[in-house]
N, C-alpha and C positions, 0 to 999 in steps of 0.2 A: 273563491277558494276552488282548488282542484277537486274534480269529482271524486277522486280517490281520497277517502277520508281515513283509510287505514294503511299506514306505511310500514307495518311490522317487517323487520329484516331488510328493509330498503336502505340503501346508502344514498344520502343526499348531501349537497354542499351548502354550507351555511356560513354566515358571518356572525360572530358572537357579539351581542350588544352590551350586556351588563351582567353583574352578579345578582343572584337571588338568594333568599333565605334558604338555609339548609346545605350550603356548599355547592350549589349547582349554578349554571349560567344560562342566560336566556338568548335564544336566537329565534328568527321567524322564517318561515318557508311557506310560500303559497297561501298566505293568510292564516297559517296556524303557528302557535308557539311551540318551539322545540326546546326542551330542557336538556342541557348537555353537561356532563361532568368532565373534569380534568382538562378544561380549556381556560381561556382568558379573554376578557373583553378586547375587541379589536381583531382577534384572530379569525382567519378563514380556515375552515376544516371540513373534511369529509367525515360524516358521522353515520353510524348504523343505528337505526331505530330498534330498540329492544323492548319497548312497551308502547302500545298504542291501543287505546280503548275506543277510538273512533270519535272522540270529542274535539274540543278546540285546541288540545295540546297532545304532545307525545314526548317520550323520553328517549334519549340517544346517548351513545358513547363514541368518542372519536376513533376513527381508524387511520386518519392521516391529517396532520397539521400542514396545510398548504402555505399559510402565512403566519409565522409565529410572532407572538408578542415579545418585545424586548425584556419583559419581566418574567419570561419563562426561563427556568433553570433546570439542570438535571435533577431528577427526583431524588430526594434525600434518603429514600428507603429502597435501595437497589433490589430488584426481584420482587418487590412488594408494592409496586406503584398503585395497585388497585385495592390495597388494604384499607379497611375502615379505620379511621383514626389518623389518616395521613392524606386526606383528600386535597389539601392545599400544598402538598410536598413538592409540587412542580413550579411553585410561584416564589419569586423573590420575597424575602421575609418582610421588608418594608412595604411592599405592594399588598401582601396579605392583610396587613393592618389597615391599609386604605380601603380595601374591599370590605372588611368588617365594618369600618366606619360608614361605608355606603349603605350596608344593610341596616345598620342602626338608624341612620338618617332617614331612610325610606320608611322604616317601620314606625318611627316616631311621627312622621308626617302623615302616613297613610292611616294608621290605627289610633293615633292619639291627637292628631291635629296640631302637633308641635313641630315648628320649624327650627331645627337646631342641628349643627354639625359638631359632633363630639369626636375628638381624636382618640384612637385606641392606642393606649400606651404600652410599651414593652415592659416586661418584668425584668428586674435587675439580672444582668448577666446573659440574657438571651441573645442580644445582638452579637456579643463576643463569641458565643457558642453556636451561632446560626440557628437558634431555636432547638437545639438538640440536648439530650441528656437531662430533661427536666421532669419527667414523669416519675413519681414515687409510688404510683399504683399502676399495675399492668394486669390485664385479663387476657388469658390465652385459651383458645378452644382446641380440641383434639379431634382429628379425623379418624376414619375407620382403620387407618394404618398405624395410628399411634403418634402421628406427627402433630406438633403443637404450633399454633400461630394465631394471628388475628383472623376474624372473619373478613372475607372479601366484602367490599362496600356494598351495602343493601342486599346482602345474601347471607346464607349460613354455610357457605363454602370456606373451608379453612385454607389460609394462605401460608404455606411453609416458609419459614424465615430462618436465616442464619444469624441475623443481628437484630437488636432492639435499639435503634438509634435514638428514639425519643425517651427511653428509660434512663434513669440515673445509672451510673457505671456499676454500682453495687448490685443492682438487679440483673444487669446484663452478665456480669461476671459470675453470678450464681449458676448460669448455664442451664436453667430449667428448660428453656426453649429448644435446646439442642438434643435433649434426651427423648427416648421413645416412651410414650405413655399409653400403651395399649390398654383398652378397656376403661380409660379415663375420659371424662367429658369436658371438664373445665378446670382451669388452674388460675388462681388469683395470687398475685405477689404484691407485697407492700414493704416499703422501706421508710423508717421514721427519721425525723430530724435529729434524733439522739443516737442514730446508728444501729437500730435494730432491724432485722429482716424477719418477715413473717410471710408464710404462704399457705394456701389451702389447696388440697387435691380433692376435688369433688366435696368441698366443705369440711374435709378432715384437716385439722390444724397441724402445721409443721413449723419449725423454726421457734422463735422466741414467743412465749405466751404473753409476757408483759410488754406492752407497747406504749411508749411515751413520746408525745409530741410537745414541742415548745414553740409558742407563737404569741405575739401580742403582749409580751412580758409575763407570760404565765406558762405553767406546765399542765398538760392534759394527758390523762390516761385513757386509752381507747380499748374497748372490748374487741375481740376478733370480728372483723367485718364491718366495724363502725365506719360511718362516712367521715372522710377528711379530704381536704382539697388535694387535687392530683399534682399540681405544679409545686415544686419544692419551695418556691417563694410565695405561693398564693395565700396561705393562711396569714402570714405576717402582713402582706400587702393589703389584703382586704380588711383585716382587723384594724390596721393603722388608718385606713381611709374612713372606716366607720367611726372610729374615735375622733378623727379630725372633723368629720361632719357634725358629730355631737357637740364638740367644743365650739364650733362656729355658731351654733344656735343656742348657746348658753345652757347646755345640758345640766339638769338638776339631779345629782346623785340620790337625793331624797324624794324624788318625784315618783309618779306612777309610771314605771318603766317596764317594758315587756320585750322579750327576745323570742319572736315566733319562728317556728321551724328551727329551733335553737340547737339541734344536734347535741354535741357533747359539751357545749357551753363556750365556744370560741369567743363570740362577741361579748357575752356577759363577762367573761374572764378578762378580756382586753379592756373593757370599761372599768372594771375594778382595779386593774393595774394603773389606769390613768387617773381615776377619781377617788380611789381609796377603798378600803375593805368595809366601810360603812354603807357602801352602795346598796340601794334597794332596787332589785330587779327580779322579774319572774321569767324563767326560760320555759318554753312550751315545746314539747317534742312528741310526735306520735309513737316513735319507737321506744318501747319500755326499756330496752337495753341501753340505748343512747341517753335516755332521760336519767337512768341510774348512773351512767358515766358522768353526766352533767352534775348531778347531785354530789357525787364524790369530788369532781374537779372544782366545784364552787363552795366546798364545805367551809372554808375559812372566811367567806364573805358573809357578814352578819345578816344582811337583808336579802340574801339570794334564796330563791325557791325554784325547784325544778318540778314541773308538772308533766306527767306522762299522759297526754291527750292529743288527739288530732286538733290542729289549730281551729278548725271550724267549730267543733264542740266547745272548746275553751272560750272562743269569742261569743258564741251564743249565750253562754252563762254570764260572761263578763258584761255583755251589752244589756242584759236584763237589769243591771244595777245603775244604768244611766251613763252619761258621758264621763270621760276621764277628766281629771283636773287639768288646769292650765299649764302645769309643769310636767306634762307627760311626754315620753318619747317611746315610740314603738319601732322596733327593727323587724323586718320580715325578710326571710331568705328562703322563698318557696322552691319547690322542685321545678324542673324544666317546663312543666305545663303552666306555671304561673300560680298566683294566688287564687284567681278565679273570682267570679262575681259575688259569690256568697261571702267570702272573706272580705272583699273590698266593701261590700254593703255594710257589714258589721263594723269595719273600721270607720266608715263614714258616720255610723251611729255613735261610735265611741268618741270620735273627733279628737284624736291626739294632737297636741300642739306641733309635734315634730315627728315625721315619718321617714325612716331610712329603708329603702327598698334595695336589696341585693338580688340581682337577677342573672341567670345563666342563659336566658333566651330572650333576644331583643323583641321578638314579636309578642310573646306572652307578656313581657313587661309593658310594651306599648298599649296593649289591650287593657291592662290593669290601670295604667296611668290615666286613660281617658276619663273614666268616671271620677277619679280623684281630682283632676284639674277642673272638670266641669262643676264640681262641688265647692270649688274655691281654694283648693290647695295650690300653692305656688312653688314651682321648682326653683330651688336655690343653687343646686349644683348637680351636674351629671358627670360621672367619671367612668371611663371604660378601660379595661385592662386585657391584654392579650395573654391569657393564662393557658392557652392551648395552641401553641405555635404549630403550624403545618396542618391544622384542622380549621373548620369554619367557626368553631366555638369561641366565645369570649365572655367576660363578665362585665356587668354594668352595675353601678351603684348610683342611686338617685336620692337626693335630700329634698324633702318637701315640707313646707310649713303652712299652717292654717292662718 
């Protein structure tokens, strides 16, 4: 290794080797790893080191692409190339999905010991639209001049924008991003599948108060700020995949069924639409507001219950009563950090016959899968969907049986 172990602000020439988790790419220089954003495998680039703490790696950004990849395209967000939420905007859409599949494959192998290549599938309509116009939720920040836009990647610097190419047309046409918002800090905009627009200015509600979504054969009412999938096709796509996985394993609507991190009741509702209103299922959600939404959304399902508790606390109580019955199905859809060892250990104690894991982070998923497979759970199917085009994010669903 070079005696110089701190290269801050130096410009070095590197060849990019591969993609890494988090939307960055890996290069090596004089024995050290260099993490670089906004490049592609195979490219040769001059990069400026902007973070170096003197260890085995540093972080850099490109200043010149010497040899470009054939998969490089003009960035989809002109004048906002460095905006967070569009870090893959310089990459051909089909190649983005291959890179995401690379990340999932490496994560499964490295953290779960699973050798499997899973293709990342496009959502309906995305190829035709080049992955644009899909976001039904948009968050804008406001700078000291009153200009609104996304944060610059990995910073709190606001990027001024004239267009919102990833948003559905109804949000772009609202024009909020073009106005001056002096003394405002944050703006959140949402558009529902039933045609309603709602936005908050520093948490003050504007637009329509009643917010209705339709997915999985059901209608869902959402309180302001309630979580819902960002991609306009995501809720339907994920709900249908969960129902399909349940059917494939002989789902028992009268069994011990649980929908953990259940939000406003999307998966429970979709199962009721598929298996009937006699369905027995308990949805568990830490947010009291979302749990109340779920209770209202599932009110016509005779055996549905909505519990407002953190999943950890709920499982602690449930596990104290022993294992689940042999006709049990548990769905978990944890936050980006994953379910974590406490939840996984409780699930192993409960030993559900069928487990469906919906994940938005492939590394957290892989870490959670390892103890499950070591305890005897067998993977029946893994599906992955590109529900965040032009970003490094994607969704993965895993079906496991005991």
